[in-house]
C-alpha positions in Angstrom: 92.6 130.3 100.0 95.2 127.5 99.2 96.9 125.9 102.1 100.7 126.7 102.2 103.0 124.0 103.3 106.3 124.8 105.1 109.3 123.0 104.0 109.2 120.7 106.9 105.8 119.3 105.9 106.4 118.9 102.1 106.9 115.3 101.1 110.3 114.4 99.6 110.6 113.7 95.9 110.7 110.0 96.4 107.3 110.0 98.1 105.8 112.2 95.4 107.2 109.8 92.7 105.7 106.8 94.6 102.4 108.6 94.8 102.4 109.3 91.1 103.3 105.7 90.4 100.5 104.3 92.5 98.1 106.8 90.9 99.1 105.6 87.5 98.7 102.0 88.5 95.2 102.7 89.8 94.0 103.0 86.3 92.4 99.8 85.1 93.8 100.1 81.5 97.4 100.7 82.7 97.1 97.8 85.2 96.0 95.5 82.3 99.0 96.8 80.3 101.4 96.1 83.2 100.0 92.6 83.7 100.4 91.8 80.0 104.0 93.2 80.0 104.9 91.2 83.1 104.3 88.0 81.0 106.2 89.2 77.9 107.2 92.1 75.8 104.4 93.3 73.3 103.7 95.7 70.6 101.2 98.5 70.8 98.6 96.8 68.8 98.6 93.7 71.1 98.5 96.0 74.2 95.6 98.0 72.7 93.6 94.8 72.2 94.4 93.6 75.7 93.6 96.9 77.3 90.5 97.5 75.2 91.8 100.9 73.9 92.5 102.5 70.7 96.1 102.6 69.4 96.4 106.3 70.3 95.0 105.8 73.8 97.3 102.9 74.4 100.3 104.9 73.3 99.3 107.6 75.7 99.1 105.1 78.5 102.4 103.7 77.7 104.0 107.2 77.6 102.7 107.7 81.2 104.3 104.3 82.2 107.5 105.2 80.4 107.7 108.6 82.1 107.6 106.8 85.4 110.4 104.5 84.3 108.1 101.4 84.6 108.2 100.5 80.9 111.0 100.3 78.4 110.7 100.3 74.6 112.9 98.8 71.9 112.6 99.0 68.2 112.4 95.7 66.2 112.1 96.7 62.5 109.0 98.8 62.1 107.6 97.8 65.5 108.2 99.1 68.9 108.2 96.5 71.6 107.4 97.4 75.2 108.5 95.5 78.3 108.6 96.1 82.0 111.7 97.9 83.0 113.1 95.3 85.4 116.4 97.3 85.8 114.4 100.0 87.8 114.0 98.8 91.4 110.4 99.7 91.7 109.4 98.1 88.3 111.4 95.0 89.3 109.4 94.7 92.6 106.2 95.4 90.6 107.0 92.7 88.1 107.5 90.2 90.9 104.2 91.1 92.6 102.2 91.0 89.3 103.7 87.6 88.5 102.9 86.2 92.0 99.3 87.6 91.7 98.6 86.2 88.2 
């Protein structure tokens, strides 16, 4: 039988979002992507090579990071260039931490 939480014990939306973010960053491929994007914006093919994934798998990982507002994309001709979203507070802090660790 599933455990039912009362309203008083449910985590607020911010905590749930933070949990999803840390869970996403716990994946080694996504961590490699974030590290690469902390250095410079990159296209999907560059990120696929860095992460050791197919183009499709890399796009899927980028979609997860975009949904969490950690990554932005801009179009440059036929290419899509990805970068860390440094306008989002958590992404800005993450970029700082990654640069310090590298």
